[in-house]
C-alpha positions in Angstrom: -29.6 0.9 19.1 -29.4 1.1 15.4 -32.7 0.5 13.7 -32.6 -2.2 11.0 -36.4 -2.7 10.6 -37.4 -3.3 7.0 -33.9 -4.0 5.8 -32.9 -7.2 4.0 -31.6 -9.7 6.5 -27.9 -9.9 5.2 -27.7 -6.1 5.3 -29.2 -5.8 8.7 -26.9 -8.6 10.1 -23.8 -6.9 8.7 -24.8 -3.5 10.2 -25.4 -5.1 13.7 -22.2 -7.2 13.6 -20.1 -4.2 12.6 -21.5 -2.5 15.7 -20.2 -5.4 17.8 -23.5 -7.2 18.3 -24.0 -10.9 18.3 -26.9 -11.7 16.0 -29.5 -14.5 16.4 -31.9 -14.9 13.5 -35.5 -16.2 13.9 -37.8 -16.7 11.0 -41.5 -15.8 11.3 -44.1 -17.3 9.0 -47.9 -16.9 8.7 -50.1 -20.0 9.1 -51.0 -19.9 5.3 -47.3 -19.4 4.4 -46.3 -17.4 1.4 -43.7 -18.1 -1.2 -41.7 -14.9 -0.9 -38.0 -14.4 -1.6 -37.5 -10.9 -0.2 -36.3 -11.6 3.4 -36.8 -8.6 5.6 -36.4 -7.7 9.3 -39.7 -7.3 11.0 -38.6 -7.0 14.7 -35.5 -6.7 16.8 -35.0 -7.4 20.5 -31.9 -6.4 22.5 -30.6 -8.9 25.0 -27.5 -9.2 27.1 -26.1 -11.7 24.7 -26.8 -9.6 21.6 -29.6 -8.8 19.2 -32.4 -11.2 18.2 -33.6 -10.4 14.7 -37.0 -11.7 13.6 -37.5 -11.8 9.9 -40.0 -12.9 7.3 -40.0 -13.5 3.6 -42.2 -11.3 1.5 -43.4 -11.7 -2.1 -42.5 -8.4 -3.8 -42.3 -9.6 -7.4 -45.5 -9.8 -9.5 -46.1 -13.1 -11.3 -46.6 -12.5 -15.0 
């Protein structure tokens, strides 16, 4: 399996789909919830139907 951990969601999805995988996206949030815009892959699970990609948004820009 190709590792896409840490990659932006669109890039990870494109890589997996090029490899012939069906991709299902699931968002993961903390209870407090952050206001991030950098959507990254945090976990993948292979199934018979394809790959489940868990992602979360991270705040990587510093507010000035």
